[in-house]
N, C-alpha and C positions, 0 to 999 in steps of 0.2 A: 315239760318233763312228762314222760310216759313210761310204760312198762312193755316189755316184749315177752314172749313165751320163755319160761325159765326164770321168771322174776328178775330179769335184768332191767336196769333203769336206762332209758334213752334220754339223751340231753342234746342241747345245741351248744356248739363250741366254735371257737375261732383260733386261727394259728398264723404265725408269721415268723420269718427267720431274720437273723442279724449276723453280719460278718464284721470282723475286726478291721477289714480293709475293703474298699469298693472293688467289685469284681472286674472293673475296667482299668484299674490303676497300676497294672503290672507291665505295661508296654515297655519292652526293652530290658526288663529285669528277669522275667521268668516266662517260659512258654505255657505254664500251667496257670490256673486261676490264682491270682495273687493272695487271696485271703488265706489265712492259716488257722483261723478259729471261727466256728459257727455256733450260734445259740438259737435253737428253735423252741419257741414257747407256744403252749396251747392253753387257752383260757376258756372257762365255761361261760355260756351266754344265757344263763337262766336267771341269775340274780343281778342286782344293781352293782354290786361290788366287782363282779367278774373276776373271781380269783383264779390264780394259776393252778392248773391241775396236771400239767405235764411239761417237762423241759428236757432238752437234749443238748449236751455240750460236746461238740466235735473239735479235736485239737490235733494239729500237726506238729506242734513245737515240742522238742525234746532236747534239753541241754546236754544230757548224757550222750546222745547220738552225735551231737555237734562236736564234742570233745573227741569221741572215738574216730570220727571222720577226719579230724585235723591230724590224727596220728597215722593216717593212711589205712585204716580199717574200713571194710565194706560193711555197712550197717543198714538194716532196714527196720524202721519202726512199724508196728510196736512189738516186733518179734525178737529183739536183741536181748542179751543177758543184762541183768540188773534192772533197776527201776527205769521205767519209761513213762513219761507224762503224756505221750501222744496216744490217741486211740484211733487215729487215721494214718494211713501210709502217706508218704510224700507225694505219690502220684495219684492219690485218690481224688475224686471229683468233690470238691468242697461245696459246690452249689447243688448237690443232689438233695433237694428238700423232701423227696419221697422217702429216702433212707432216714433223714432227720426226723420227719414226722412219725415214722414207724417206731423209731427208738424212743421218741418222747411219749408215745402211748404205752410203752411196756410197763411203766410203773403205775399205770392207772388200775383201778380195781377191776377185777374180772366180772363184777356185776354191773359195770357201767359201760354202756355202748353209746356211740355218737350217732344221732339220727340225722342232724343237719350240721355240716361243717362249712364255715365261711372262710374263704381265703381269697388272695388276690389272683389275678389271671395269669401270672408269669411263673408259676411253679407247678409241680406234680405232687404237692403235699397230700392232696386228697387221696391219691392212690395208696400212699403209706398209711393214712388213717383207716382207709377201707380195709386194708389187709390185716390190721391189728385189732381195732375196736369197732369195725363197721358192721352193719347188718345188711340184709338183702335189699332194704329200701333206703339205705343211707344216701343222702343227696348232697351235692356240692353247691353251695350258694356263693354268689359274687359279692364282693365288697363294693358298696355304692360309691365310696370315695375314689377307689381305683377305677371304677367304671366311668365316673365323671371325668377323670383325668384322660382316659382313653377317648372319650367323646370329644374333649377339647382338642386333643391332638388330631383327631379325625377331621374336625372342622378346619383346623389350621392347614392341613394337607390338601383339603379339597380345593379344586380349581374352579372358582366362580368367574362370572363374566367380569370384564375390566371395569365396567361402569357401575357395578353393584355397590362398591364402597367409595366414599368420598376421599379426595386427596389429590394434590397436584402431581405428585410423583408416585412411582411404584413403592418406594419405601414408606411413604405416608399411608398408602392404601394397605400395605402389609401390616403396619402397626395397628391400624383401625380393625383389620380382620382379626388379629390376635385378641384385641379387647372385645370384639363382637363374640368370639368363641367363648371367652370366659362368661360373658353375660348370658349367652344362650344356655350354657351348662348350669349356671345358677338358676335360671328360669325353670329349666327342666327339673332340677333337684327340688325347687320350691313347690312346683306342681305336684310332684310325687308325695312330698312331706305333708302338704295340706290335704291331699286326697286320702292318705292313710288316716289322718286325724278325723276327717269328715265321715268316712265309711268304716271306721273302726277296723281297718285291716282287711276288709272284704276284697279279696283280689279280683273277683269277677266284676264288681262294680268299679274298681280302680282301673282295670284294663279298658272297660267301656268308656270311662271318663277320659282316659288319656288319648283315645283315638280322636275325640273331639278337641281336646286341648292342643293337639299337634296343629290342627287347622287354625286355631286361635293364635298360637305363637307365630306362625308364618304371617298371618294377617296383621298382627301387632307390629312386627318389625318392618312390614311393608307399608306402614302408614295408614292402615285401615282398622285401627284399634277402636272398637265401638261395640256394636251389638254382638259380634262374634265372641269377644272377650267377656261380655256380660253374661252370655249364655253358657259358655263352655270352658272358661278359664278359671282356675282356682286362685291364681296369683295376681291377676289383673282384673280390675272392676270395669274397665272400659269407659269410665267417666273421670273428669278432672277430680283430683284428690284421691282416687283409688286406682289410677293407672300404674302399670309396672314402671318403676323409676329408672331402670337401665343405668345403674350406678357406674358400670364399667365404661360406658360410652361417653363421649364428650357431651357437655350439657346442652349445647345448641345444635346437635347433629340432626340432620334431616332424615326422613324415612329412606330406607334402602331401595335402590332401583333394581328390583329383582325381575329377571326374565322367567319364563316358564321353566327353562332348564335349571335356573338357580333355585327356584322353589322346589323342584324335584330333588335336587342335591341336598338342600337344607332339610327337606322332609326325611331323607335317608339318614342324615346325621342326627336329627332329633329322635328317630326311631331307635338309635343305639341305646338310649336310656328309656324311652317311653314305649318301646316295642314290647309285644306280649311276651316274648321269650325272656328278655332280661327283667321284665317286671315280675315274672315268676321266680327268677333267681334272686330277687331282692325283696320278696314279698314279706319277709319278717323284719325288714329294716335293720338287720344285724350287719355289723361291720368288723373290721380288724383294727379299729382305732385303739382299743385297749392294749392289744399286743404291740402296736406301734409305740404307744406311750411307755410300755414296759421296756421296749428296746432302747428308747432314749434314756430311761433311768439306769440301764446297764452301763452307760458311759461313766458314771461315778465310780463304779467298782472295776470296770474293765475298759479303760479309755483306749481309743484307737491309736493314740500316739505312744502307748506303752504296751509291750507284750508280756503277759504273765504266763509263762509256760507251765509252771508247777501247780500253782494254786488257782488257776483259772476256773475250774468247776466249783470250788468252794466259794469263790467270790460271787459267782452267779447264783448259787443256791442261797447264800446269805442275803443277797438282795431280794430274792423271791420271798424268803421268810419275812423280811421286813415289809414288803408290799402286801402280803396276804394278811398278816396279823397287826400291822400298824407299827410305827416307829417305837413307841414306848413299850408295848407288849413284847415286841421282838427283842429289844435290848435287855429287858428283864429276864426273858427266858434264856437268852444266850449267856448272860452273865451268871445265871444260876447253874447252867450246864458246865461251866468251867470252874465252879467253886468260888465265885466272887459275886454273891447275891446283892441285888439292890433292894433295900428294905422299903416296904410300903410306907409312905408318908415322909420319906427322907427328902432332902433338898434335890438330889439327883432325880428321884422318882417324880417329884412335882415339875421339875424342869422338862423332863421327857414328855410328861403328860401335856404340858402347855404347848410344846412343839407339835405333838400329834394333833391336838385340837386345832392349832393354827393351820396346819396343812389340810386338814379336813375342811375347814372353813373356806380356804382358798379354792379347793376343788369345787365345792358347792357354789361358791360365788361365780366361778367361771362358767357354770352351767345355767345361770339365771338369764332371763330375757333381757334384763337391763344391761348386763355386761356385754351381751352379744350386740345389742343396739349401739352401744358406745363404740365397740370395735368396728362395726359397720360404718358408723359416722366418721371415724378416723380414716378408714379406707377411702370413703367417698371424698373427704377433704384432700387427701393426698393426690387422688386422680384429678380433682379440680385444679389443684395447684400445678400439676404437671401440664394441664391444658393451657393455663394462663402463662406459663413460662415460654418465652420466645425461644424456639429451638435454634441452636447454633449450627449453621451449615457446615462449618469446619469440623472435621473429625478430630476428636480428642483421644480416642483409642480405637484401634483396629488391629487385628492380628496381622503381623508383618507390615505395619505401617511404614517403618523406617527402612525396610529391606528393599533391595533393588528388584524391580519387577520386569518380567520378560514381555516386551511389547511386540505384538504380532501384527503384521499388515496383511490384509486379505484383499487381493487384487480384483477378485471377481464380484465384489459387492459395492454398492454405493457407499460414500463416505459416512452418511448419517446412519447406516445400518451395520457398520463394521463393529464387531465385538472383540474386545481385548481380554484375554484370560491370563491369569498369573502363571499357571502351570502349563508346561509344554505338552503334557499328556492329557489336557482337557479335551472333551469331545467338542467338535466344531460342526456337527451335523453335515458332514460331507464337504465343508468349505476347505479350500486349498490354501496353505500357508506358503508364500513364496519367499518371505524374508523375515528373519528373526534378528532383532537388534537390541542390544542392551542400552538402557538410558545412561 
């Protein structure tokens, strides 16, 4: 927390949005984005509690307009006569997080400016924050969790050599590749976390350390774990008992057979997290996990299976009041506001206090190292159980398994290289189809 000219306070904050329906779930029902309600939440990143400091509720639902349209009237929300619960028009872009973030910042104090704003990489919320409570030096930081997810998908999409991953079939090699991607992401995240702890957040030393750690990671997965890891890795000691455990990979898996091209591709994938540019964008180790957790808590008051057109904003603000002040304190204040006070020392007050203490204890317990180790052990056990299970070659589920498939014969290719595609419009790389026959 700092000050800028004019005695304004600058803070670090995070933000994320939530929709009442997934943005991809409207196929065949509406040409617009299918969500009808959006909640954009901004939390401060200065204290451990990370309280909500701004919220915006966008709503397209209006029961009054629906009744008027059923009577043949042309109605446009929110400009029609009478009460309208919608504050967005039906053709508005519900996924415009730039507008949502700007509106969420309107209720913030004029003496508060956001210096660093952490968001995921799939929205323009930073532009909205910058226009409302930003300064000339306001910076957009990246969420490490979303960055790690992007790195995992990048590794999965990268085409490595055929002999790099073990497996008798392409399907087995692809499964190993996905598990390898998760393990590499976990290794990179651990390297960064330990470097922050060792160098006390000194980004110059962290960037220098990560340049050497990249070489150590590649050598470790290539079967050359030893002196390189001892000297340059924060997560792998290079000796028995201190090596990186590779929990996501099969227990008896051998070293990867990487060519020079594979090593270069893997280095580029590792640089997605350990590169200097993204290290600068995650130098404060701030994330959007608090707002993600708040979005999940909204499910209690605004479930995605039920649409609350009229009292949607009140439900969201009531949930935020409870999250900021605690369950017991919030209920006491709410009951006092409606003229039904809960007296101190009463049975209800004691019960609410016990519930608040229990929830606080659960939150603190889940942050402990012991709880995280137990969760890691369960994950490792499940992966080991999966490896021990004999895979059934017969498919038990596949999309369109029982449907008739179009069999294509390609006359100008050897029999062992003919490829059959389900759809007649699939690309065949210039191969000519002479006969199409149904099974």
